[in-house]
C-alpha positions as CSV (number, residue, x, y, z in Angstrom):
1,M,92.3,122.3,109.3
2,R,89.9,123.0,112.2
3,N,88.2,120.1,114.1
4,H,84.7,120.7,112.5
5,E,86.3,120.8,109.0
6,R,88.1,117.5,109.7
7,K,84.8,115.9,110.7
8,R,83.2,117.1,107.4
9,L,86.2,115.7,105.5
10,R,85.6,112.3,107.0
11,T,81.9,112.5,106.4
12,H,82.3,113.5,102.7
13,L,85.0,110.9,102.1
14,R,83.3,107.5,102.3
15,L,86.3,105.3,102.5
16,T,85.2,102.2,100.6
17,K,86.6,101.1,97.3
18,K,83.1,101.3,95.7
19,N,82.4,104.8,96.9
20,L,85.8,106.0,95.9
21,Q,85.4,104.4,92.5
22,N,82.1,106.3,91.9
23,E,83.8,109.6,92.8
24,Y,86.7,108.7,90.6
25,Q,84.5,108.2,87.6
26,K,83.0,111.6,88.1
27,Y,86.5,113.1,88.6
28,K,87.8,111.5,85.4
29,N,84.7,112.2,83.3
30,P,83.4,115.6,84.2
31,A,80.0,116.6,82.9
32,S,81.2,119.6,80.9
33,E,84.3,121.5,80.0
34,K,83.5,124.0,82.7
35,E,83.3,121.3,85.3
36,A,86.7,120.0,84.0
37,D,88.2,123.5,84.4
38,I,86.8,123.8,87.9
39,L,88.3,120.4,88.9
40,K,91.7,121.3,87.4
41,A,91.6,124.7,89.2
42,G,90.8,123.0,92.5
43,E,93.6,120.5,92.0
44,I,96.2,123.3,91.4
45,L,95.0,125.7,94.2
46,F,94.3,123.0,96.8
47,G,97.8,121.6,96.0
48,E,99.5,125.0,96.3
49,K,97.5,126.7,99.1
50,G,95.6,123.9,100.9
51,F,91.9,123.7,101.7
52,D,91.8,126.6,104.2
53,G,94.0,128.8,102.1
54,T,91.9,128.6,99.0
55,T,88.7,130.7,98.5
56,T,85.8,130.0,96.1
57,K,86.6,133.4,94.5
58,E,90.1,132.2,93.7
59,L,88.8,128.8,92.4
60,A,86.3,130.5,90.1
61,A,88.9,132.9,88.8
62,K,91.4,130.1,88.2
63,A,88.7,128.1,86.3
64,K,87.6,131.3,84.4
65,V,84.0,130.9,85.6
66,T,81.8,132.9,87.9
67,E,81.3,131.8,91.5
68,R,77.7,131.2,90.6
69,T,78.8,128.7,88.0
70,L,81.2,127.1,90.4
71,F,78.4,126.6,92.9
72,K,76.2,125.2,90.1
73,Y,78.6,122.3,89.8
74,F,79.8,122.0,93.4
75,A,77.5,123.3,96.2
76,T,80.4,123.9,98.6
77,K,84.2,124.2,98.5
78,Q,84.3,121.0,100.6
79,E,82.3,119.1,97.9
80,L,84.8,120.1,95.3
81,Y,87.7,119.2,97.6
82,S,86.2,115.8,98.4
83,R,85.6,115.0,94.7
84,I,89.2,115.8,93.9
85,L,90.7,113.9,96.9
86,S,88.5,110.9,96.3
87,G,89.6,110.8,92.7
88,I,93.2,111.1,93.6
89,V,92.9,108.3,96.3
90,Y,91.3,105.9,93.9
91,E,93.7,106.7,91.1
92,V,96.7,106.1,93.5
93,A,95.4,103.2,95.5
94,F,93.4,101.2,93.0
95,A,93.4,102.4,89.4
96,V,97.0,103.4,88.4
97,Q,99.8,104.1,90.8
98,M,99.9,101.2,93.3
99,V,99.0,98.7,90.5
100,K,101.9,99.9,88.4
101,L,104.3,99.9,91.3
102,R,103.3,96.4,92.3
103,E,104.0,95.2,88.8
104,M,107.4,96.8,89.0
105,L,108.1,95.2,92.4
106,E,107.2,91.8,91.0
107,A,109.3,92.2,87.8
108,R,112.7,91.0,89.0
109,K,114.6,90.0,85.8
110,T,117.4,92.5,86.3
111,K,120.1,93.2,88.8
112,F,119.1,94.8,92.1
113,A,120.6,98.2,91.2
114,D,118.8,98.3,87.8
115,W,115.6,97.2,89.4
116,Y,115.8,99.9,92.1
117,L,116.8,102.7,89.7
118,F,114.1,101.8,87.2
119,M,111.4,102.0,89.9
120,M,112.6,105.2,91.4
121,K,113.0,107.0,88.1
122,D,109.5,106.0,87.2
123,R,108.3,107.4,90.6
124,V,110.1,110.6,90.1
125,A,108.6,111.1,86.7
126,M,105.1,110.4,88.2
127,A,105.7,112.8,91.0
128,R,106.9,115.5,88.7
129,E,103.7,115.2,86.6
130,N,101.4,115.0,89.6
131,R,102.9,117.3,92.3
132,H,99.6,119.0,93.1
133,K,97.9,115.7,93.6
134,I,100.8,114.5,95.9
135,R,100.5,117.6,98.0
136,I,96.7,117.2,98.4
137,L,97.1,113.5,99.3
138,V,100.0,114.1,101.8
139,T,98.0,116.8,103.5
140,A,95.0,114.6,103.9
141,I,97.1,111.8,105.3
142,L,98.7,114.1,107.9
143,Q,95.4,115.8,108.9
144,D,93.0,112.9,109.2
145,A,93.8,109.9,111.3
146,D,91.0,107.8,109.8
147,F,92.1,108.6,106.2
148,A,95.8,107.8,107.1
149,E,94.7,104.5,108.5
150,F,92.7,103.6,105.4
151,F,95.6,104.6,103.1
152,G,98.1,102.7,105.2
153,K,96.0,99.6,105.1
154,V,95.7,99.8,101.3
155,W,99.5,100.3,101.0
156,K,100.3,97.3,103.2
157,E,97.9,95.1,101.3
158,N,99.2,96.1,97.9
159,L,102.9,96.9,98.2
160,Y,104.4,95.7,101.5
161,E,104.3,91.9,100.8
162,P,105.5,92.3,97.2
163,A,108.4,94.4,98.5
164,L,109.3,91.8,101.1
165,D,109.3,89.1,98.4
166,A,111.5,91.2,96.1
167,I,114.2,91.6,98.8
168,R,114.1,87.9,99.7
169,Y,114.6,87.2,96.0
170,Y,117.7,89.4,95.8
171,Q,118.9,87.7,99.0
172,S,118.5,84.3,97.2
173,T,120.6,85.6,94.3
174,G,123.4,86.8,96.6
175,E,123.0,90.5,95.8
176,I,121.7,91.3,99.2
177,R,123.3,89.9,102.4
178,S,121.4,87.0,103.9
179,D,121.7,88.6,107.4
180,V,119.8,91.7,106.4
181,D,116.4,91.9,108.2
182,V,114.0,92.0,105.3
183,E,111.1,93.8,107.0
184,T,113.4,96.5,108.5
185,Y,115.0,97.0,105.1
186,V,111.7,97.4,103.3
187,R,110.3,99.9,105.9
188,T,113.6,101.9,105.8
189,S,113.7,101.9,102.0
190,Y,110.1,103.1,101.6
191,S,110.8,105.8,104.1
192,I,113.9,107.0,102.2
193,N,112.2,106.8,98.8
194,I,109.0,108.6,99.9
195,S,111.0,111.2,101.7
196,Y,113.0,111.9,98.5
197,L,109.8,112.4,96.5
198,L,108.3,114.7,99.2
199,Y,111.5,116.7,99.4
200,R,111.8,117.1,95.6
201,F,108.1,117.9,94.8
202,V,106.5,119.2,97.9
203,I,109.0,120.8,100.2
204,V,111.5,122.4,97.7
205,P,110.0,121.8,94.3
206,D,112.0,124.5,92.6
207,L,115.4,123.4,93.8
208,P,117.6,122.4,90.8
209,V,118.5,118.7,91.3
210,D,119.8,116.1,88.9
211,D,117.5,113.3,89.8
212,D,119.4,110.5,88.0
213,A,122.6,111.4,89.7
214,E,120.9,111.8,93.1
215,L,119.2,108.4,92.8
216,K,122.5,106.7,92.1
217,K,124.0,108.3,95.2
218,I,121.0,107.2,97.3
219,L,121.5,103.6,95.9
220,H,125.2,103.8,96.8
221,I,124.4,104.8,100.4
222,I,121.7,102.0,100.6
223,S,124.1,99.5,99.2
224,Q,127.4,100.5,100.9
225,G,126.3,102.2,104.1
226,I,127.9,105.3,105.5
227,L,130.4,104.1,108.1
228,A,134.1,104.0,107.2
């Protein structure tokens, strides 16, 4: 994305919880079926082709409306993109995904292996259903430093400390060694888990993979290490 487009992206995305919530309500409750079709078309095309790679002609065709109708609802392609991205950010950060993941991090009534696999299987199912949203979100994080800083802060406030507490709990039960550095483990674990989701649903989404078997192998590597 070119520099002037990055500036416009930052201008359109007012990064406060209240502003994002307002856009989320419009995103989840479109004014008409046509607007809903336009939002869905944008989500798919922006997810597949990116902002620069998507034209208003393609958006209109995908939504089965004229370009004139498209511009009736969204004056510019940027306005449509910002509505979708704002909706995704609020949904992930405040309304659904991080809230659900925090609840799973704090629910520790099972063995570590079962706890880990339950969370990851849930995340895989979420990613499979929302792969276009993930691509849009990842692109925004990579392309806009202010956006990445905002999203990182929300992640740290909502998920980092609960994850630390979870690992300390499993140290107290004896399932994780007491000499493991908790913060290093949590950072590494998030990196591995997020990388797996990106690999599966962004980089090579059509590659046939048995997710359940793959997650068990990842857990084995995390638990046992790789050195002989």
